[in-house]
C-alpha positions as CSV (number, residue, x, y, z in Angstrom):
1,M,44.9,8.5,3.2
2,G,43.3,10.4,0.4
3,Y,40.0,9.2,-1.1
4,W,41.5,8.2,-4.4
5,E,44.2,6.1,-2.7
6,F,41.4,4.6,-0.6
7,L,39.5,3.6,-3.8
8,V,42.6,2.1,-5.4
9,E,43.3,-0.1,-2.4
10,Y,39.8,-1.1,-1.2
11,L,37.4,-0.7,-4.1
12,P,38.1,-4.2,-5.5
13,K,37.2,-5.7,-2.1
14,L,34.0,-3.6,-2.0
15,A,33.2,-4.7,-5.6
16,N,33.5,-8.4,-4.6
17,G,31.1,-7.7,-1.7
18,A,28.7,-6.0,-4.1
19,V,28.8,-9.2,-6.3
20,M,27.7,-11.2,-3.3
21,T,25.0,-8.7,-2.6
22,V,23.6,-9.1,-6.1
23,M,23.7,-12.9,-5.7
24,V,21.7,-12.7,-2.5
25,M,19.2,-10.3,-4.1
26,V,18.7,-12.4,-7.2
27,C,18.2,-15.6,-5.3
28,A,15.9,-14.0,-2.7
29,T,13.9,-12.3,-5.5
30,L,13.3,-15.6,-7.3
31,L,12.2,-17.2,-4.0
32,A,10.0,-14.2,-3.2
33,V,8.3,-14.2,-6.7
34,T,7.5,-17.9,-6.3
35,V,6.2,-17.5,-2.8
36,S,4.2,-14.5,-3.9
37,M,2.4,-16.3,-6.7
38,V,1.7,-19.4,-4.6
39,F,0.4,-17.7,-1.5
40,G,-1.3,-14.9,-3.5
41,L,-3.4,-17.6,-5.3
42,M,-3.9,-19.5,-2.0
43,R,-5.4,-16.4,-0.4
44,L,-8.1,-16.4,-3.1
45,S,-8.9,-20.1,-2.6
46,S,-12.5,-21.0,-1.8
47,H,-11.2,-23.7,0.6
48,F,-11.0,-22.4,4.1
49,A,-7.9,-24.5,5.1
50,I,-5.9,-23.3,2.1
51,Q,-6.9,-19.7,2.5
52,G,-6.3,-19.9,6.3
53,A,-2.8,-21.3,5.9
54,A,-1.9,-18.5,3.4
55,T,-3.3,-15.9,5.8
56,V,-1.3,-17.2,8.7
57,Y,1.9,-17.3,6.7
58,I,1.4,-13.7,5.3
59,E,0.4,-12.2,8.6
60,F,3.2,-13.9,10.5
61,F,6.0,-12.7,8.1
62,R,4.6,-9.3,7.7
63,G,3.9,-8.9,11.4
64,T,7.4,-9.8,12.7
65,S,10.8,-8.3,12.2
66,L,12.9,-9.4,9.3
67,L,16.0,-9.2,11.5
68,V,14.4,-11.6,14.1
69,Q,13.4,-13.9,11.2
70,L,16.9,-13.9,9.9
71,Y,18.4,-14.7,13.3
72,W,15.8,-17.4,13.9
73,I,16.6,-19.2,10.7
74,Y,20.3,-19.0,11.2
75,Y,20.7,-19.5,15.0
76,V,17.5,-21.3,16.1
77,L,17.0,-23.9,13.3
78,P,20.3,-25.6,14.1
79,L,19.0,-26.2,17.6
80,M,16.2,-28.2,15.9
81,G,18.7,-30.2,13.8
82,L,18.6,-28.1,10.6
83,T,21.8,-26.2,10.0
84,L,21.9,-23.8,7.0
85,S,24.7,-21.8,5.5
86,P,24.8,-18.1,6.1
87,F,24.0,-17.5,2.4
88,I,21.0,-19.9,2.3
89,S,19.7,-18.5,5.6
90,G,19.9,-14.9,4.3
91,V,18.1,-15.9,1.0
92,L,15.4,-17.8,2.9
93,A,14.7,-14.9,5.4
94,L,14.6,-12.3,2.6
95,G,12.6,-14.4,0.2
96,L,10.0,-15.5,2.7
97,N,9.6,-12.1,4.2
98,F,9.2,-10.2,1.0
99,G,7.2,-13.0,-0.5
100,A,4.6,-12.4,2.2
101,Y,4.3,-8.7,1.0
102,G,4.3,-9.8,-2.6
103,A,1.5,-12.3,-2.0
104,E,-0.8,-9.4,-1.1
105,I,0.3,-7.6,-4.3
106,V,-0.6,-10.6,-6.4
107,R,-3.9,-11.1,-4.6
108,G,-4.8,-7.4,-5.2
109,G,-3.8,-7.6,-8.8
110,I,-6.0,-10.7,-9.5
111,Q,-8.9,-9.0,-7.8
112,A,-8.4,-5.9,-9.9
113,V,-9.0,-7.8,-13.2
114,P,-12.5,-6.9,-14.5
115,R,-15.2,-9.3,-13.6
116,G,-16.2,-9.6,-17.2
117,Q,-13.0,-11.4,-17.9
118,Y,-14.0,-14.2,-15.5
119,E,-17.5,-14.4,-17.0
120,A,-16.0,-14.6,-20.5
121,A,-13.8,-17.5,-19.5
122,L,-16.7,-19.3,-17.9
123,A,-18.7,-18.8,-21.0
124,L,-15.9,-20.6,-22.9
125,N,-16.2,-23.5,-20.5
126,M,-12.6,-23.1,-19.2
127,S,-11.4,-24.9,-16.2
128,P,-10.4,-22.8,-13.2
129,F,-6.7,-23.6,-13.9
130,S,-6.9,-22.7,-17.6
131,R,-8.9,-19.6,-16.7
132,M,-6.3,-18.4,-14.3
133,R,-3.3,-19.4,-16.5
134,R,-4.6,-18.1,-19.9
135,I,-6.9,-15.2,-19.0
136,I,-6.3,-13.8,-15.5
137,I,-2.5,-14.1,-14.9
138,P,-1.4,-12.5,-18.1
139,Q,-3.5,-9.4,-17.3
140,I,-2.2,-8.8,-13.8
141,Y,1.5,-8.0,-14.7
142,T,0.8,-4.4,-15.6
143,I,-1.1,-4.0,-12.3
144,I,1.4,-5.7,-10.0
145,L,4.7,-4.7,-11.6
146,P,4.9,-1.1,-10.2
147,P,4.4,-2.1,-6.6
148,A,6.5,-5.2,-7.1
149,A,9.3,-3.1,-8.5
150,N,9.2,-0.9,-5.4
151,L,9.3,-4.1,-3.2
152,T,12.3,-5.4,-5.2
153,V,14.2,-2.1,-4.5
154,E,13.4,-2.5,-0.8
155,L,14.7,-6.1,-1.0
156,L,18.0,-4.9,-2.4
157,K,18.5,-2.5,0.5
158,A,17.4,-5.1,3.0
159,T,20.2,-7.4,1.8
160,A,22.6,-5.4,4.1
161,L,21.1,-7.3,7.0
162,V,22.7,-10.6,5.9
163,A,26.1,-9.1,6.9
164,L,24.9,-9.8,10.5
165,I,25.1,-13.5,9.9
166,T,28.5,-13.4,8.3
167,V,27.5,-13.4,4.6
168,V,30.4,-11.6,2.9
169,D,28.3,-9.1,1.1
170,L,29.0,-5.4,0.5
171,M,28.1,-4.3,4.0
172,F,30.1,-7.1,5.6
173,V,33.2,-6.1,3.6
174,A,32.6,-2.4,4.4
175,K,32.5,-3.2,8.1
176,Q,35.7,-5.2,7.9
177,I,37.5,-2.4,6.2
178,N,36.2,0.2,8.6
179,A,37.4,-1.9,11.6
180,T,40.9,-1.9,10.3
181,T,41.2,1.6,8.8
182,W,38.6,3.7,10.8
183,L,38.0,5.6,7.6
184,S,34.2,5.5,8.3
185,A,33.3,8.4,5.9
186,Q,35.2,6.9,3.0
187,V,34.1,3.3,3.6
188,F,30.4,3.8,4.2
189,G,30.2,6.7,1.8
190,T,31.5,4.4,-1.0
191,A,29.2,1.6,0.1
192,L,26.3,4.1,-0.1
193,I,27.2,5.1,-3.6
194,I,27.5,1.4,-4.7
195,Y,24.1,0.6,-3.3
196,Y,22.6,3.6,-5.1
197,A,24.3,2.8,-8.4
198,M,23.0,-0.8,-8.3
199,A,19.5,0.4,-7.7
200,R,19.4,3.5,-9.9
201,F,21.4,2.4,-12.9
202,A,20.8,-1.4,-13.0
203,L,17.8,-2.6,-11.0
204,I,15.3,0.3,-11.7
205,P,15.9,0.4,-15.5
206,F,15.5,-3.4,-15.7
207,L,12.2,-3.2,-13.7
208,R,10.9,-0.4,-15.9
209,W,11.8,-2.4,-19.0
210,L,9.7,-5.3,-17.6
211,E,6.8,-2.9,-17.1
212,L,7.1,-1.8,-20.7
213,I,7.2,-5.3,-22.0
214,A,4.1,-6.3,-20.0
215,A,2.2,-3.2,-21.2
216,R,3.1,-4.0,-24.8
217,K,1.8,-7.5,-24.5
218,I,-1.6,-6.4,-23.6
219,G,-1.7,-3.4,-25.9
220,K,-1.3,-0.7,-23.2
221,A,2.0,0.8,-24.6
């Protein structure tokens, strides 16, 4: 079978798998962003218990394998009475894992805000919540977006792991096609191109646009 004949027959199936990959990535990214903000702020708490809980979470998810976490959520939790669908399991594993890395990015971004900003907010008699919401958080976006963008690209590539728990994503479909055709070069070469196109022509331009918007809002662009 020639490559063009292969594309005509199998590209629609790979495209459907790519749609599922995008869905997993978007949902996992939303979860990771939420987790990053919450645990990044918790890491800066003056309360030992709150800071300690955040530290344990971050170190656990950064220090263990994403693949093991994925298997644990999908295969072990049902033994404890909690059964999750493959899609939810994949989103949870990716979101919690990358959220741990993102939490450290958020913490570093907040600590990079000049000390004078804190002192000015204190001089205005702002509460800690208002100080963080109105003064500190708006200034960290230009700091954290570049490393967060790199982390998001890594998350897109890590979505391939969810095929191992039967999520019908791009990699799962590619493996199915390869099992029936044995056209490994065509199958995985096409999957490689699709992953690259999603990252290079969709995700990266979007993330750069977000960086530009954030820079404009604080007068740095």
